[in-house]
BAFI-3210 file (N, C-alpha, C; in Angstrom, 3 decimals, decimal comma, padded with zeros to 6 digits):
// residues 127
n [1|2|3|4|5|6|7|8|9|10|11|12|13|14|15|16|17|18|19|20|21|22|23|24|25|26|27|28|29|30|31|32|33|34|35|36|37|38|39|40|41|42|43|44|45|46|47|48|49|50|51|52|53|54|55|56|57|58|59|60|61|62|63|64|65|66|67|68|69|70|71|72|73|74|75|76|77|78|79|80|81|82|83|84|85|86|87|88|89|90|91|92|93|94|95|96|97|98|99|100|101|102|103|104|105|106|107|108|109|110|111|112|113|114|115|116|117|118|119|120|121|122|123|124|125|126|127]
n.u [022,052|019,725|016,361|013,704|010,479|007,796|004,438|003,474|000,836|000,603|002,536|003,017|003,374|002,558|001,795|002,919|000,669|-001,379|-002,389|-002,262|000,678|002,284|005,399|007,157|009,320|012,595|014,829|017,911|017,125|014,425|011,376|008,736|005,388|002,390|-000,569|-003,121|-006,313|-008,846|-012,458|-014,446|-012,533|-010,184|-007,116|-004,395|-003,468|-000,587|002,768|005,605|009,105|011,380|010,826|009,121|006,012|004,365|001,194|-001,067|-004,280|-005,651|-007,875|-011,138|-012,759|-012,439|-011,193|-008,812|-007,073|-004,900|-002,316|-000,168|001,939|000,014|-001,974|-004,636|-006,404|-009,109|-009,402|-011,074|-010,739|-010,350|-010,261|-007,668|-006,913|-004,135|-001,717|000,372|002,419|004,209|007,291|006,963|004,234|001,145|-001,136|-004,080|-006,145|-009,146|-011,340|-014,178|-015,692|-017,234|-015,442|-011,933|-009,649|-007,172|-003,909|-001,194|002,040|004,799|007,862|010,204|013,254|014,022|011,842|012,684|012,028|009,749|010,133|010,210|007,731|005,659|003,146|000,298|-002,243|-005,260|-008,126|-010,206|-011,419|-009,014|-008,589]
n.v [-001,085|001,495|001,740|003,657|003,984|005,408|004,604|004,603|005,079|005,462|004,061|000,907|-002,678|-005,368|-008,415|-011,848|-013,447|-011,828|-009,910|-006,572|-005,049|-003,211|-002,229|-002,270|-001,886|-003,445|-005,856|-007,563|-010,186|-010,403|-009,151|-006,715|-006,143|-004,505|-005,889|-005,665|-006,714|-006,308|-005,891|-008,767|-010,110|-012,737|-014,349|-015,611|-019,034|-020,007|-021,068|-020,709|-020,917|-020,601|-018,911|-018,156|-016,989|-014,700|-013,725|-011,030|-010,037|-006,955|-005,483|-006,041|-008,956|-012,416|-015,434|-018,042|-020,620|-023,176|-025,517|-027,970|-030,462|-033,340|-032,228|-030,028|-026,943|-024,644|-021,317|-018,781|-015,307|-012,363|-009,204|-009,311|-011,954|-014,080|-015,850|-018,507|-019,151|-021,599|-022,324|-023,876|-024,258|-024,497|-021,952|-019,896|-017,048|-015,173|-012,342|-011,766|-009,665|-006,366|-004,367|-003,463|-006,093|-006,130|-006,942|-007,411|-008,469|-010,437|-011,514|-014,126|-015,540|-012,109|-010,948|-012,265|-011,656|-011,757|-014,218|-016,055|-017,177|-019,856|-020,982|-022,887|-025,463|-024,256|-023,910|-022,285|-020,817|-019,092|-015,529]
n.w [001,491|001,626|000,720|-000,503|-001,746|-003,508|-004,262|-007,611|-009,461|-012,160|-013,399|-014,343|-014,811|-017,022|-015,752|-016,273|-015,898|-016,640|-014,931|-013,509|-012,397|-009,926|-009,293|-006,280|-003,553|-003,720|-002,574|-001,703|-001,166|-001,699|-003,258|-003,700|-004,680|-005,836|-006,783|-009,189|-010,192|-012,398|-011,958|-012,470|-013,989|-014,947|-014,196|-016,217|-016,070|-014,364|-013,417|-011,268|-011,799|-010,069|-007,913|-004,797|-003,485|-001,257|-000,440|000,332|000,731|000,081|-000,778|-002,158|-003,625|-004,384|-005,876|-005,599|-007,248|-006,446|-007,119|-006,098|-006,857|-006,530|-005,071|-005,025|-004,535|-003,937|-002,840|-001,084|-001,678|000,133|001,908|004,305|004,046|003,835|001,976|000,637|-002,232|-003,169|-005,002|-008,225|-008,005|-009,512|-010,404|-010,441|-010,514|-009,786|-010,054|-008,276|-007,592|-007,555|-007,880|-008,173|-007,470|-005,083|-004,271|-002,142|-002,824|-001,985|-003,207|-003,261|-004,199|-005,326|-007,954|-011,061|-013,699|-016,544|-017,816|-015,860|-015,275|-016,346|-018,592|-017,655|-017,451|-016,336|-014,116|-014,797|-017,753|-019,606|-019,896]
ca.u [021,478|018,383|015,505|012,372|009,806|006,390|003,601|003,150|-000,261|000,704|003,623|002,792|003,755|001,614|002,385|002,690|-000,685|-002,330|-002,756|-001,480|001,593|003,012|006,609|007,492|010,727|013,309|016,051|018,763|016,483|013,003|010,800|007,348|004,587|000,963|-001,208|-004,513|-007,074|-010,130|-013,717|-014,883|-011,427|-009,471|-005,724|-003,964|-002,891|000,875|003,561|006,917|010,210|012,373|010,429|007,902|005,337|003,455|000,160|-001,963|-005,369|-005,915|-009,203|-011,862|-013,091|-012,138|-010,910|-007,562|-006,852|-003,481|-002,060|001,233|001,941|-001,329|-002,931|-005,158|-007,471|-009,622|-009,475|-011,710|-009,888|-011,012|-009,304|-007,186|-006,414|-002,737|-001,458|001,662|002,507|005,564|007,749|006,376|002,798|000,258|-002,171|-004,907|-007,058|-010,171|-012,019|-015,621|-016,233|-017,618|-014,345|-010,615|-009,020|-005,838|-003,133|000,215|002,772|006,238|008,480|011,525|014,083|013,376|011,282|013,756|011,531|008,581|010,487|010,060|006,417|005,274|001,707|-000,180|-003,687|-005,963|-009,482|-011,126|-010,976|-008,187|-009,104]
ca.v [000,035|001,861|002,060|004,190|004,156|005,759|003,969|005,428|004,379|005,669|003,224|-000,495|-003,689|-006,473|-009,666|-012,967|-013,994|-010,862|-008,894|-005,331|-005,085|-001,989|-002,650|-001,501|-002,045|-004,679|-006,041|-008,658|-011,493|-010,400|-007,966|-006,514|-005,443|-004,416|-006,526|-005,282|-007,488|-005,615|-006,590|-009,761|-010,679|-013,937|-014,396|-016,818|-020,007|-020,069|-021,506|-020,083|-021,879|-020,473|-018,030|-018,381|-015,731|-014,560|-012,770|-010,480|-009,346|-005,645|-004,986|-006,800|-010,363|-013,282|-016,839|-018,532|-022,063|-023,525|-026,954|-028,348|-031,920|-033,859|-031,547|-028,765|-026,378|-023,308|-020,521|-017,471|-014,146|-011,172|-008,482|-010,001|-013,296|-014,215|-017,199|-018,721|-019,858|-022,141|-022,518|-025,017|-024,351|-023,944|-021,135|-019,009|-016,339|-014,382|-011,314|-012,005|-008,478|-005,273|-003,411|-004,070|-006,947|-005,585|-007,901|-007,122|-009,711|-010,510|-012,578|-014,512|-014,344|-011,047|-011,319|-012,202|-011,224|-012,497|-015,585|-016,872|-017,839|-020,690|-021,217|-024,219|-025,632|-023,784|-024,457|-021,364|-020,429|-017,894|-014,354]
ca.w [000,791|002,063|-000,424|-000,236|-003,026|-003,405|-005,271|-008,774|-010,142|-013,611|-013,891|-014,002|-015,794|-017,194|-015,278|-017,196|-015,724|-017,172|-013,946|-013,523|-011,262|-009,593|-008,595|-005,096|-003,184|-004,060|-001,806|-002,168|-000,974|-002,001|-003,880|-003,329|-005,671|-005,620|-007,936|-009,425|-011,167|-012,521|-011,695|-013,444|-014,775|-014,501|-014,631|-016,919|-015,142|-014,496|-012,270|-011,238|-011,816|-008,997|-006,812|-004,030|-003,198|-000,130|-000,828|001,331|000,035|000,659|-001,136|-003,164|-003,372|-005,514|-005,604|-006,170|-007,346|-006,360|-007,191|-005,907|-006,973|-006,786|-004,197|-005,517|-003,717|-004,201|-001,623|-001,232|-001,442|000,655|002,739|005,490|003,703|003,455|001,487|-000,015|-003,504|-003,277|-006,385|-008,938|-007,744|-010,540|-009,779|-011,247|-009,632|-010,464|-009,285|-008,258|-006,932|-008,451|-007,923|-008,378|-006,465|-004,835|-003,495|-001,897|-003,081|-001,709|-004,001|-002,764|-004,283|-006,090|-009,257|-012,051|-015,008|-017,016|-018,231|-014,650|-015,262|-017,487|-018,665|-017,303|-017,571|-015,156|-013,945|-015,441|-019,092|-019,575|-020,598]
c.u [020,055|017,564|014,166|011,719|008,345|005,618|003,247|002,099|-000,269|001,722|003,418|003,300|002,645|002,334|002,123|001,290|-001,768|-002,753|-001,844|-000,635|002,315|004,213|006,901|008,964|011,273|014,582|016,852|018,049|015,000|012,573|009,321|006,638|003,133|000,314|-002,667|-005,115|-008,466|-011,342|-014,052|-013,785|-010,838|-008,031|-005,531|-003,376|-001,390|001,477|004,932|008,006|011,077|011,932|009,218|007,316|004,518|002,493|-000,611|-003,021|-005,715|-007,368|-009,819|-012,152|-012,788|-011,906|-009,580|-007,574|-005,346|-003,357|-000,554|001,274|000,532|-002,398|-003,332|-006,260|-007,869|-009,762|-010,141|-010,698|-010,755|-010,026|-008,967|-006,652|-004,953|-002,512|-000,086|001,480|003,949|005,986|007,163|004,896|002,043|-000,805|-002,871|-005,861|-008,038|-010,822|-013,519|-016,369|-016,558|-016,549|-013,034|-010,186|-007,584|-005,098|-001,697|000,968|004,256|006,772|009,886|012,079|013,378|012,924|012,338|013,322|010,439|008,877|010,374|008,783|006,202|003,771|001,405|-001,676|-004,340|-007,334|-010,555|-010,574|-010,189|-008,864|-008,052]
c.v [000,264|002,301|002,580|004,449|004,466|005,110|004,972|004,685|004,593|004,720|001,782|-001,391|-004,717|-007,751|-010,776|-013,581|-013,032|-009,791|-007,672|-005,303|-003,747|-002,408|-001,703|-001,738|-003,425|-004,720|-007,192|-010,009|-011,530|-009,117|-007,907|-005,745|-005,384|-004,915|-006,082|-006,221|-006,861|-006,517|-007,548|-010,435|-011,921|-013,829|-015,603|-017,754|-020,124|-020,818|-020,878|-021,136|-021,816|-019,641|-018,562|-017,017|-015,842|-013,440|-012,286|-009,653|-008,067|-005,220|-005,883|-008,221|-011,169|-014,698|-017,177|-020,045|-022,250|-025,030|-027,179|-029,866|-032,383|-033,153|-030,198|-028,266|-025,006|-022,594|-019,194|-016,381|-012,984|-010,474|-009,240|-011,392|-013,202|-015,652|-017,277|-019,429|-020,352|-022,291|-023,824|-025,234|-023,735|-023,120|-020,262|-018,311|-015,505|-013,422|-011,561|-010,813|-007,418|-004,202|-004,179|-004,910|-006,464|-006,494|-007,414|-008,442|-009,517|-011,711|-012,835|-015,645|-013,257|-011,538|-011,167|-011,699|-012,158|-013,911|-016,568|-017,714|-018,668|-020,944|-022,674|-024,275|-025,201|-024,436|-023,557|-020,997|-019,140|-016,767|-013,814]
c.w [001,314|000,854|000,087|-001,586|-002,772|-004,556|-006,358|-009,589|-011,653|-014,232|-013,433|-015,122|-015,885|-016,759|-016,301|-017,069|-016,192|-016,187|-014,106|-012,252|-011,143|-008,750|-007,448|-004,784|-003,538|-003,228|-002,381|-002,121|-001,285|-002,677|-003,525|-004,438|-005,202|-006,908|-008,008|-010,464|-011,230|-012,260|-012,832|-014,240|-014,111|-014,988|-015,547|-015,855|-015,425|-013,313|-012,401|-011,096|-010,557|-007,801|-006,062|-003,723|-001,924|-000,516|000,392|000,594|000,795|000,427|-002,205|-002,715|-004,614|-005,050|-006,257|-006,153|-007,310|-006,411|-007,101|-005,878|-007,299|-005,949|-004,783|-004,609|-004,217|-002,860|-001,943|-000,907|-000,959|001,572|004,019|005,228|003,282|003,020|000,847|-001,344|-003,617|-004,754|-006,921|-008,626|-008,915|-009,833|-010,809|-010,278|-010,438|-009,482|-009,393|-007,658|-007,981|-008,583|-008,056|-007,184|-006,319|-003,861|-003,366|-002,016|-002,779|-002,483|-003,482|-003,621|-005,094|-007,461|-010,333|-013,427|-015,493|-017,504|-017,067|-014,678|-016,522|-017,424|-018,335|-017,549|-016,261|-015,042|-014,528|-016,804|-018,989|-020,342|-021,513]
res [m|l|i|t|k|e|l|d|l|k|n|y|e|q|a|p|d|g|s|r|v|y|l|l|s|r|g|d|r|g|s|m|c|l|c|y|l|p|a|g|c|k|s|k|a|v|k|h|k|t|v|e|e|v|w|y|v|i|e|g|k|g|e|i|w|r|k|l|g|s|k|g|e|n|t|a|l|h|p|g|i|s|l|t|i|p|k|d|t|s|f|q|f|r|n|t|f|l|d|t|l|k|i|l|i|i|t|m|p|p|w|p|g|n|e|e|a|t|r|v|q|g|i|w|e|d|t]
***
């Protein structure tokens, strides 16, 4: 099946981590969305049960904390940064810029719904 979809900035969903998500195309093996986090905001800390994600920062600046097993790290977010979030990775991100942080996210397999994410202890106080 061939799918074509245009971004509709009036139609978004609230992700389990609190960010704003604009759903883009979805295939049999993956889905894609555009994630917005407003200036000065922090996400809730979560982890995914069955999906992995690949992120690409389009605009803005921020920071992400990721922890898989006993290994945790903080990474600066800015345009051009790409990163992975394997399944069972705890993560939390925040916007440290004066404008919206915009991230293109690919999810494999396709995003199954908000029950996919479970809350975890993060490193920044949740908003």
